[in-house]
C-alpha positions as CSV (number, residue, x, y, z in Angstrom):
1,M,119.6,-39.9,68.1
2,I,123.3,-40.7,68.6
3,V,122.7,-42.0,72.1
4,G,119.8,-44.1,71.0
5,R,122.0,-45.9,68.4
6,L,124.8,-46.4,70.9
7,R,122.4,-48.0,73.4
8,T,121.5,-50.6,70.8
9,G,125.1,-51.2,69.9
10,C,124.9,-49.6,66.4
11,L,128.3,-47.9,66.6
12,D,128.7,-47.4,62.9
13,D,125.3,-45.6,62.6
14,A,126.1,-43.4,65.6
15,L,129.5,-42.4,64.0
16,K,127.7,-41.6,60.7
17,L,125.3,-39.3,62.5
18,F,128.1,-37.8,64.6
19,Y,130.1,-36.8,61.5
20,E,126.9,-35.4,59.8
21,M,126.4,-32.9,62.6
22,P,126.8,-29.3,61.5
23,V,128.2,-28.3,64.9
24,R,129.8,-30.6,67.5
25,D,130.4,-29.4,71.1
26,A,132.4,-31.0,73.9
27,I,129.4,-32.9,75.1
28,C,128.9,-34.6,71.7
29,W,132.5,-35.6,71.5
30,N,132.6,-37.0,75.0
31,T,129.3,-38.9,74.4
32,M,130.8,-40.5,71.2
33,I,134.1,-41.4,72.9
34,K,132.2,-43.0,75.8
35,G,129.9,-44.9,73.3
36,C,132.9,-46.4,71.6
37,L,134.3,-47.7,74.9
38,D,130.9,-49.1,75.8
39,C,130.9,-50.8,72.4
40,V,134.4,-52.3,73.2
41,D,136.1,-50.2,70.5
42,L,139.1,-48.6,72.2
43,T,140.9,-47.8,68.9
44,T,138.0,-45.6,67.5
45,A,137.7,-43.9,70.9
46,E,141.4,-43.0,70.8
47,E,141.0,-41.7,67.2
48,L,138.1,-39.5,68.3
49,F,140.0,-38.2,71.2
50,D,143.0,-37.2,69.0
51,E,140.6,-35.5,66.6
52,M,138.9,-33.5,69.3
53,P,139.7,-29.8,69.0
54,E,139.9,-29.1,72.8
55,P,139.6,-32.2,75.0
56,S,138.1,-31.3,78.4
57,V,138.9,-32.9,81.7
58,V,135.9,-35.1,81.2
59,S,137.4,-36.3,77.9
60,W,140.7,-37.2,79.5
61,T,139.0,-39.0,82.4
62,T,136.8,-41.0,80.0
63,M,139.9,-42.2,78.2
64,I,141.6,-43.2,81.5
65,N,138.5,-45.2,82.4
66,G,138.7,-46.8,78.9
67,F,142.4,-47.8,79.3
68,F,141.7,-49.4,82.7
69,Q,138.7,-51.2,81.1
70,F,141.0,-52.8,78.6
71,G,143.7,-53.6,81.2
72,Q,146.1,-51.0,79.8
73,V,147.3,-49.6,83.2
74,E,150.5,-48.0,81.9
75,R,148.6,-46.0,79.2
76,A,146.1,-44.8,81.8
77,E,149.0,-43.6,84.0
78,L,150.6,-41.8,81.1
79,F,147.3,-40.1,80.2
80,F,146.8,-39.0,83.9
81,K,150.3,-37.5,84.0
82,Q,149.7,-35.6,80.8
83,M,146.4,-34.1,81.8
84,P,146.6,-30.3,81.8
85,I,143.9,-30.1,84.5
86,R,142.9,-32.8,87.0
87,D,139.6,-32.7,88.9
88,L,138.4,-35.0,91.6
89,A,136.7,-37.3,89.1
90,S,140.0,-38.0,87.4
91,W,141.7,-38.9,90.6
92,N,138.8,-41.2,91.6
93,A,139.0,-42.8,88.1
94,M,142.7,-43.7,88.8
95,I,142.0,-45.1,92.3
96,N,139.1,-47.2,91.0
97,G,141.1,-48.4,87.9
98,Y,144.1,-49.4,90.0
99,C,141.9,-51.4,92.4
100,E,140.0,-53.1,89.5
101,N,143.4,-54.1,88.0
102,A,144.8,-55.5,91.2
103,R,147.3,-52.6,91.6
104,V,146.1,-51.8,95.1
105,D,149.5,-50.5,96.3
106,N,149.5,-48.0,93.5
107,A,145.9,-47.0,94.5
108,V,147.0,-46.4,98.1
109,K,149.9,-44.3,97.1
110,L,147.8,-42.1,94.8
111,F,145.0,-41.9,97.4
112,E,147.5,-40.5,99.9
113,Q,148.5,-37.8,97.3
114,M,145.0,-36.7,96.5
115,P,144.5,-32.9,97.1
116,S,140.9,-33.5,98.2
117,R,138.5,-36.5,98.5
118,N,134.8,-37.2,98.4
119,V,132.7,-40.2,99.4
120,I,133.5,-41.9,96.1
121,S,137.2,-41.7,96.8
122,W,136.8,-43.3,100.3
123,T,134.4,-46.0,99.2
124,S,136.5,-46.9,96.2
125,M,139.6,-47.3,98.4
126,I,137.8,-49.3,101.1
127,G,136.1,-51.6,98.7
128,G,139.3,-52.0,96.6
129,L,141.4,-53.0,99.5
130,D,138.9,-55.6,100.6
131,Q,138.5,-57.0,97.1
132,N,142.3,-57.4,97.0
133,G,142.6,-59.3,100.3
134,K,143.5,-56.3,102.5
135,S,140.5,-56.1,104.8
136,E,142.6,-55.0,107.8
137,K,143.9,-52.1,105.7
138,A,140.3,-51.4,104.6
139,L,139.4,-50.9,108.3
140,N,142.2,-48.5,108.9
141,V,141.2,-46.4,105.9
142,L,137.6,-46.4,107.2
143,R,138.9,-44.9,110.4
144,E,140.4,-42.1,108.5
145,C,137.2,-41.7,106.5
146,Q,135.1,-41.0,109.6
147,G,136.7,-37.6,110.2
148,W,135.7,-36.5,106.7
149,C,132.3,-38.0,105.9
150,C,130.6,-38.6,109.3
151,A,130.1,-34.9,109.8
152,Q,128.3,-34.6,106.4
153,S,124.8,-35.8,107.0
154,E,124.0,-36.3,103.3
155,Y,126.5,-39.2,103.3
156,F,125.2,-40.9,106.4
157,D,123.7,-43.9,104.6
158,V,126.8,-44.4,102.5
159,C,129.0,-44.3,105.6
160,M,126.7,-46.8,107.4
161,E,127.0,-49.1,104.4
162,C,130.8,-48.9,104.6
163,L,130.8,-49.6,108.3
164,C,128.5,-52.7,107.8
165,K,130.7,-53.9,105.0
166,C,133.8,-53.6,107.2
167,I,132.1,-55.6,110.0
168,V,131.4,-58.3,107.4
169,F,135.0,-58.1,106.2
170,S,136.2,-58.8,109.7
171,S,133.9,-61.8,110.1
172,W,135.4,-63.3,107.0
173,H,138.8,-63.2,108.7
174,A,138.4,-65.0,112.1
175,D,142.0,-64.2,113.1
176,S,141.4,-60.5,112.6
177,W,138.1,-60.2,114.4
178,S,139.7,-60.1,117.9
179,R,141.9,-57.2,116.8
180,S,139.2,-55.5,114.8
181,Q,136.3,-55.7,117.2
182,V,137.6,-52.8,119.4
183,F,138.2,-50.7,116.3
184,V,134.8,-51.4,114.8
185,C,133.0,-50.6,118.1
186,A,135.0,-47.4,118.6
187,S,134.4,-46.4,115.0
188,L,130.6,-46.9,115.3
189,I,130.5,-44.8,118.5
190,T,132.5,-42.0,116.9
191,F,130.5,-42.2,113.7
192,Y,127.1,-42.0,115.4
193,A,128.4,-39.2,117.7
194,N,129.7,-37.1,114.8
195,C,126.3,-37.6,113.1
196,K,124.5,-36.3,116.2
197,R,123.1,-39.7,116.9
198,I,124.5,-39.9,120.4
199,E,121.8,-42.4,121.7
200,K,122.9,-44.9,119.1
201,A,126.5,-44.3,120.1
202,T,125.6,-45.1,123.7
203,Q,123.8,-48.2,122.6
204,V,126.8,-49.5,120.8
205,F,129.0,-48.8,123.9
206,Y,126.8,-50.8,126.2
207,E,126.5,-53.6,123.7
208,A,130.3,-54.0,123.4
209,V,131.5,-57.3,124.8
210,H,134.7,-55.7,126.1
211,R,135.3,-52.1,126.9
212,N,138.8,-50.7,126.9
213,V,140.3,-47.2,126.9
214,V,139.7,-46.8,123.1
215,I,136.0,-47.5,123.3
216,C,135.5,-45.5,126.5
217,T,137.4,-42.5,125.1
218,A,135.3,-42.7,121.9
219,L,132.1,-42.4,124.0
220,L,133.3,-39.6,126.3
221,T,134.5,-37.6,123.3
222,G,131.2,-38.2,121.6
223,Y,129.3,-36.9,124.6
224,G,131.5,-33.7,124.4
225,L,130.8,-33.2,120.7
226,N,127.0,-33.4,121.5
227,G,127.1,-31.1,124.5
228,R,126.5,-33.9,127.0
229,H,129.4,-32.9,129.2
230,E,128.1,-34.3,132.4
231,D,127.7,-37.7,130.8
232,G,131.2,-37.4,129.5
233,L,132.6,-36.8,133.0
234,K,130.6,-39.8,134.2
235,V,132.3,-42.0,131.7
236,F,135.7,-40.7,132.8
237,N,134.9,-41.4,136.4
238,D,133.6,-44.9,135.5
239,M,136.9,-45.5,133.7
240,L,138.9,-44.8,136.9
241,R,136.5,-46.8,139.0
242,T,136.8,-49.9,136.8
243,S,140.5,-49.6,136.3
244,V,140.4,-48.6,132.7
245,L,143.4,-46.3,132.6
246,P,142.7,-43.1,130.6
247,N,145.2,-42.0,127.9
248,Q,146.1,-38.6,126.5
249,S,142.9,-38.4,124.4
250,S,140.7,-39.3,127.4
251,F,142.2,-36.5,129.4
252,V,141.9,-34.0,126.6
253,S,138.3,-34.7,126.0
254,T,137.5,-34.7,129.7
255,L,139.2,-31.4,130.3
256,N,137.3,-29.9,127.3
257,S,134.1,-30.9,129.1
258,C,135.3,-29.3,132.3
259,C,135.8,-26.1,130.2
260,S,132.3,-26.2,128.8
261,L,130.8,-26.7,132.2
262,E,133.1,-23.9,133.6
263,S,133.8,-26.3,136.5
264,L,137.2,-25.4,138.0
265,D,136.8,-27.9,140.8
266,R,136.2,-30.8,138.5
267,G,139.1,-29.6,136.3
268,K,141.4,-29.8,139.3
269,E,140.3,-33.3,140.0
270,V,141.0,-34.4,136.5
271,H,144.4,-32.7,136.7
272,A,145.2,-34.6,139.9
273,S,144.3,-37.9,138.1
274,A,146.6,-36.9,135.2
275,V,149.5,-36.3,137.6
276,K,148.9,-39.7,139.3
277,L,149.1,-41.4,135.9
278,Q,152.2,-39.4,135.0
279,L,150.4,-37.6,132.2
280,G,150.4,-34.2,133.8
281,S,153.5,-33.1,131.9
282,D,152.4,-34.5,128.6
283,V,152.2,-31.7,126.0
284,F,148.7,-32.5,124.8
285,V,147.2,-32.9,128.3
286,G,149.2,-29.9,129.4
287,N,147.8,-27.7,126.6
288,S,144.2,-28.7,127.6
289,L,145.1,-27.9,131.3
290,V,146.3,-24.4,130.3
291,V,143.1,-23.8,128.4
292,M,140.9,-25.2,131.2
293,Y,142.4,-23.1,133.9
294,S,142.3,-20.0,131.8
295,K,138.7,-20.4,130.7
296,C,137.6,-21.3,134.3
297,G,139.1,-18.1,135.7
298,A,142.3,-19.4,137.2
299,V,145.0,-17.9,135.0
300,D,147.7,-18.1,137.7
301,D,147.2,-21.9,137.7
302,A,147.4,-21.9,133.9
303,V,150.8,-20.2,134.1
304,V,152.0,-22.7,136.7
305,V,151.1,-25.6,134.4
306,F,152.7,-23.9,131.4
307,K,156.0,-23.4,133.3
308,R,156.1,-27.0,134.3
309,L,155.7,-28.3,130.8
310,K,159.1,-29.4,129.4
311,E,157.8,-29.8,125.9
312,K,155.9,-26.9,124.4
313,N,154.5,-26.5,120.9
314,I,152.7,-23.6,119.1
315,V,149.4,-24.6,120.7
316,T,150.9,-24.4,124.2
317,W,152.3,-20.8,123.5
318,N,149.0,-19.7,122.0
319,A,147.0,-21.1,124.8
320,I,148.9,-19.2,127.5
321,I,149.3,-16.0,125.5
322,C,145.5,-15.9,124.7
323,G,144.7,-16.9,128.3
324,C,146.8,-14.0,129.7
325,A,145.1,-11.6,127.2
326,Q,141.6,-12.6,128.4
327,H,142.6,-12.0,132.0
328,G,144.2,-8.6,131.4
329,R,147.7,-9.8,131.9
330,G,149.1,-7.8,129.0
331,M,152.7,-7.6,130.2
332,W,152.7,-11.3,130.9
333,A,151.6,-12.0,127.4
334,M,154.3,-9.8,125.9
335,E,157.0,-11.4,128.1
336,L,155.8,-14.9,127.0
337,F,155.8,-13.8,123.4
338,S,159.5,-12.7,123.8
339,Q,160.3,-16.1,125.3
340,M,158.5,-17.8,122.4
341,I,160.6,-15.9,119.8
342,C,163.8,-16.7,121.7
343,G,162.8,-20.4,121.6
344,L,162.6,-20.2,117.8
345,V,158.9,-21.0,117.8
346,K,157.3,-19.3,114.8
347,P,154.1,-17.3,115.8
348,D,150.9,-17.7,113.7
349,E,147.6,-15.8,113.3
350,I,146.3,-17.0,116.7
351,T,149.4,-15.7,118.4
352,L,148.9,-12.3,116.8
353,T,145.2,-12.2,117.8
354,G,146.2,-13.0,121.4
355,L,148.9,-10.3,121.5
356,L,146.5,-7.6,120.1
357,S,143.8,-8.6,122.5
358,S,146.3,-8.4,125.4
359,C,147.2,-4.8,124.3
360,S,143.5,-3.9,124.0
361,H,142.6,-5.3,127.4
362,S,145.5,-3.6,129.1
363,G,145.5,-0.2,127.4
364,M,148.9,-0.7,125.8
365,L,148.5,1.4,122.7
366,Q,152.1,1.7,121.6
367,K,152.7,-2.1,121.8
368,G,149.5,-2.7,119.9
369,Y,150.6,-1.3,116.5
370,F,151.3,-4.0,114.0
371,S,153.0,-3.9,110.6
372,E,151.1,-5.1,107.6
373,N,154.4,-6.4,106.2
374,T,154.3,-9.2,108.8
375,S,154.7,-12.8,107.4
376,I,151.5,-13.7,109.2
377,E,148.4,-13.4,106.9
378,L,146.4,-10.6,108.4
379,K,142.6,-11.3,108.7
380,H,139.6,-9.3,109.7
381,E,139.9,-10.4,113.3
382,H,143.4,-8.8,113.5
383,Y,142.1,-5.5,112.1
384,A,139.2,-5.6,114.5
385,C,141.6,-6.1,117.4
386,M,143.6,-3.1,116.3
387,V,140.4,-1.0,116.1
388,D,139.6,-2.1,119.6
389,V,143.1,-1.1,120.8
390,L,142.7,2.4,119.3
391,G,139.1,2.8,120.5
392,R,139.9,1.8,124.1
393,C,142.7,4.3,124.1
394,G,140.3,7.1,122.9
395,K,141.8,7.4,119.4
396,L,138.4,7.1,117.6
397,E,139.2,9.2,114.6
398,E,142.4,7.3,114.1
399,A,140.4,4.1,114.4
400,E,137.9,5.2,111.8
401,D,140.8,6.1,109.4
402,F,142.4,2.7,110.1
403,V,139.1,1.0,109.1
404,R,138.6,3.0,105.9
405,N,142.2,2.4,104.7
406,M,142.6,-1.2,105.6
407,P,143.7,-3.4,102.6
408,L,140.9,-6.0,103.2
409,K,137.3,-5.3,102.3
410,T,135.7,-4.2,105.6
411,N,133.1,-6.5,107.2
412,S,130.7,-6.2,110.1
413,I,133.3,-7.5,112.6
414,V,135.6,-4.5,112.1
415,W,132.8,-2.0,112.2
416,L,131.3,-3.6,115.3
417,A,134.6,-3.1,117.1
418,L,134.5,0.6,116.2
419,L,130.8,0.9,117.2
420,S,131.6,-0.7,120.6
421,S,134.5,1.7,121.1
422,C,132.2,4.7,120.4
423,R,130.0,3.7,123.3
424,M,132.9,3.8,125.7
425,R,133.9,7.3,124.4
426,S,130.4,8.7,124.0
427,N,130.8,9.5,120.3
428,L,127.3,9.3,118.9
429,D,128.0,10.6,115.5
430,L,130.7,8.1,114.7
431,A,128.5,5.3,116.3
432,E,125.7,6.1,113.9
433,R,128.0,6.0,110.9
434,A,129.5,2.7,112.0
435,A,126.0,1.3,112.6
436,N,124.9,2.3,109.1
437,Y,127.9,0.5,107.6
438,I,127.1,-2.7,109.6
439,L,123.4,-2.7,108.7
440,D,124.3,-2.3,105.0
441,L,126.4,-5.5,105.3
442,E,124.1,-7.3,107.7
443,P,120.6,-5.9,108.0
444,H,119.6,-8.3,110.7
445,C,122.7,-7.9,113.0
446,S,121.1,-7.8,116.4
447,A,124.3,-6.6,118.2
448,T,124.2,-3.4,116.1
449,Y,120.6,-2.6,117.1
450,V,121.3,-3.4,120.8
451,L,124.5,-1.3,121.0
452,L,122.9,1.7,119.2
453,S,119.8,1.4,121.3
454,N,121.9,1.4,124.5
455,F,123.8,4.4,123.2
456,Y,120.6,6.3,122.7
457,A,119.3,5.3,126.1
458,S,122.4,6.6,127.9
459,A,122.0,9.9,126.0
460,N,118.3,10.1,127.1
461,R,117.2,9.9,123.4
462,W,114.2,7.7,124.2
463,G,112.4,8.5,120.9
464,D,115.3,6.9,119.0
465,V,115.3,4.0,121.4
466,S,111.6,3.4,120.7
467,R,112.2,3.7,116.9
468,L,114.9,1.1,117.0
469,R,112.8,-1.3,119.2
470,V,110.0,-1.0,116.7
471,T,112.3,-1.8,113.8
472,M,113.7,-4.8,115.7
473,R,110.2,-6.1,116.4
474,D,109.2,-5.6,112.8
475,K,112.3,-7.5,111.5
476,G,111.9,-10.3,114.1
477,I,115.2,-9.4,115.8
478,V,115.3,-10.5,119.4
479,K,117.6,-9.0,122.0
480,Q,119.4,-11.6,124.1
481,P,118.5,-11.1,127.8
482,G,121.4,-10.5,130.2
483,R,122.0,-13.4,132.5
484,S,124.7,-14.4,135.0
485,W,125.5,-17.7,136.7
486,V,127.7,-19.3,139.3
487,T,128.7,-22.9,139.8
488,I,128.6,-24.1,143.4
489,K,129.4,-27.8,144.2
490,G,129.0,-28.7,140.5
491,Q,125.5,-27.1,140.3
492,K,124.9,-24.1,138.0
493,H,122.7,-21.3,139.4
494,L,121.3,-18.9,136.8
495,F,120.1,-15.3,137.4
496,L,118.3,-12.7,135.3
497,S,118.1,-9.0,136.3
498,G,115.5,-8.6,139.0
499,D,115.0,-12.3,139.2
500,K,113.2,-13.6,142.3
501,S,112.6,-17.2,141.3
502,H,115.6,-18.7,143.1
503,S,114.8,-20.7,146.3
504,L,117.1,-18.4,148.3
505,S,115.8,-15.2,146.8
506,E,114.9,-13.7,150.2
507,N,118.5,-14.2,151.5
508,I,120.0,-13.0,148.2
509,Y,118.0,-9.7,148.2
510,W,118.8,-9.2,151.9
511,K,122.5,-9.6,151.1
512,L,122.2,-7.2,148.2
513,D,120.4,-4.6,150.3
514,W,123.2,-4.9,152.9
515,L,125.8,-4.5,150.2
516,N,124.1,-1.4,148.7
517,M,124.0,0.2,152.2
518,K,127.8,-0.4,152.5
519,L,128.4,0.9,149.0
520,K,126.7,4.2,149.9
521,E,128.8,4.5,153.0
522,L,131.9,4.3,150.7
523,G,130.5,7.1,148.6
524,Y,129.2,5.0,145.7
525,L,126.6,6.8,143.5
526,P,124.8,4.8,140.8
527,D,125.6,5.8,137.2
528,K,122.1,6.2,135.8
529,R,123.4,6.3,132.2
530,F,123.6,2.5,132.4
531,S,119.9,2.1,133.2
532,L,118.4,1.5,129.8
533,H,114.7,2.2,130.6
534,D,112.8,5.5,130.5
535,V,111.7,5.6,134.1
536,E,112.2,7.8,137.2
537,D,115.6,8.1,138.7
538,E,114.7,6.0,141.8
539,Q,113.6,3.2,139.6
540,K,116.8,3.5,137.5
541,E,118.8,3.1,140.7
542,E,116.8,0.1,141.8
543,S,117.2,-1.6,138.4
544,L,121.0,-1.2,138.6
545,F,121.1,-2.6,142.1
546,Y,119.5,-5.9,140.9
547,H,121.5,-6.6,137.7
548,S,122.1,-10.3,137.2
549,E,125.8,-10.3,138.1
550,R,125.0,-8.6,141.4
551,L,122.4,-11.3,142.2
552,A,124.9,-14.0,141.3
553,I,127.6,-12.4,143.6
554,A,125.1,-12.1,146.5
555,F,124.2,-15.8,146.1
556,A,127.8,-16.8,146.0
557,L,128.6,-14.8,149.2
558,I,125.9,-16.6,151.2
559,T,126.9,-20.1,149.9
560,A,130.6,-20.0,149.2
561,V,133.4,-21.0,151.6
562,E,134.8,-18.0,153.6
563,G,137.7,-16.4,151.8
564,S,137.2,-18.4,148.6
565,T,137.3,-16.8,145.1
566,I,133.9,-16.0,143.7
567,A,133.6,-16.8,140.0
568,V,130.6,-15.3,138.1
569,M,130.0,-15.9,134.4
570,K,127.9,-13.4,132.3
571,N,126.7,-13.7,128.7
572,L,126.9,-10.0,127.9
573,R,129.4,-7.3,128.6
574,I,129.4,-6.0,132.2
575,C,128.0,-2.5,132.5
576,G,130.0,0.4,133.7
577,D,128.0,0.9,136.9
578,C,128.3,-2.8,137.9
579,H,132.0,-2.6,137.2
580,S,132.4,0.3,139.6
581,A,130.2,-1.3,142.2
582,I,131.9,-4.7,142.2
583,K,135.3,-3.1,142.7
584,L,134.0,-1.7,146.0
585,I,132.1,-4.9,146.8
586,A,135.3,-6.9,146.6
587,K,136.8,-4.5,149.1
588,I,133.8,-4.7,151.4
589,V,133.6,-8.5,151.6
590,D,137.4,-9.2,151.4
591,H,136.9,-11.8,148.6
592,E,138.5,-11.9,145.2
593,I,135.6,-11.7,142.7
594,V,136.2,-12.9,139.2
595,V,133.6,-11.9,136.5
596,R,133.8,-13.3,133.0
597,D,131.7,-11.3,130.6
598,S,131.4,-11.6,126.8
599,S,134.7,-9.8,126.3
600,R,137.1,-10.9,129.0
601,F,137.8,-11.8,132.6
602,H,137.8,-9.2,135.4
603,H,139.6,-9.9,138.7
604,F,138.3,-7.6,141.4
605,R,140.5,-7.3,144.5
606,S,140.5,-4.6,147.3
607,G,138.7,-2.0,145.1
608,I,140.8,-2.6,142.0
609,C,140.1,-4.5,138.8
610,S,142.7,-6.3,136.8
611,C,141.5,-4.6,133.6
612,G,142.7,-1.2,134.8
613,D,139.3,0.1,133.7
614,Y,140.1,-0.8,130.0
615,W,137.2,-3.3,129.8
């Protein structure tokens, strides 16, 4: 009834009804204050606000809007400063009010101070700047806006409207168009790419009248964000071919694509281009080079790049420490950490994760202990790493006590680390306890079912294996098939266990049979515990011989250059039998064989693995 009277402008009648109400809550008070302002009665609105028992944040914001409505900017500022609690709406009210009252500089200053922003904040700021004759500044704010709103699909239409408005803004100012055209094109490309509309981004690129490094980099970065890494590398090569010199951002995005493609050869080519353009020692390009070499299996090259960098930041140190950890270079990681501390670089949570991983992957138990009094905020990942360190060193009971007594609430990541350690140490009782905890937290955790099923299979408990498989089927849980791949001359070759679909399958299996004969001559005996099928021993041996990583190695041996390093990638953890066999294969063929599994890199040379069997 009150709202009805306010809508017809009957403020006195609304006030009469309001004061007759037996009970008035915050909503009623706020409605009445807003009604007074709509009826152009600021004085009565103020009186109601003063009478209100406990003004809410909405009440304060309504009054701020009212002061701006009447041009009383200073009173609005005073109210904003006096607010006991400020929410996003109150900040937006100030931004919008400043712009509407031609105080755009105040709006910009407050906008920069905002603790958080939403689409209203950005739109108010962009529109306010343009309305006050600052279209160039509006374009700059739009550029910042993209990083926030483009990734949020629900705001796609609003963002598109902002972009279109900014293009119109630029057309109103002929002198700014030449400077703004590049920005608008690059912004549209980035915007479409972030919203997963990469075809539209490509269309904008090819419709651009002029293409410079900014526009090209926007597209190659967009391709990377959308998993189109081959297209990204093509854009980079086109830049070099057409004399558009890449900048730091261009190289960073291109090297990220090389990482995703696991293409060391292409990464080296990009590195060479960076050196020619005198960007090889740039800290941002250098960081990406360290990551690229580490993730593509060439940790020695990563260390060389690291040492040559004159400027290093926390990202540089973390990249090399984590890289060394993944490659089993635990002592290197520790030494680098010491240098980092001597250089007065403060470590962070990523540094600690890298150090703990290096201890785990190198069997360095004593160095792995950490103090919970560290200045670094400890997270579940750190506790999981510590559990892994203890488990790999055979201290399973200590690991379980560590999990039960950790100050954070345990989650599946920590229990999975313990479950994985149980498999290595054949502790079935503890494995079942850990699995139960995980499934209580995540009933559909596929990794738990797979690990426990493999555990039962290695113990010949085939009834339990069948029970778990039935449960997985009933719950719709699918086991990820093991697969391995190698990249030869830029082409990825994928293999599944027992796979015979490759065009060179006949040669691959001939090579594997030859290797198996040589292995037996060296005394190799298959470890049937790692055959996860209830079949005869002869079939178990055969299934182990044709695991996906062995097929990939055989293919690489018949296609790779003599004496070159063979790099194999695998989506799951390498099994113990293959680990033993590949150590001997590396000795037989006199190649270094690098295998990256889901946990780490293994460098096999002359019958030895870099992990020291702590994989």
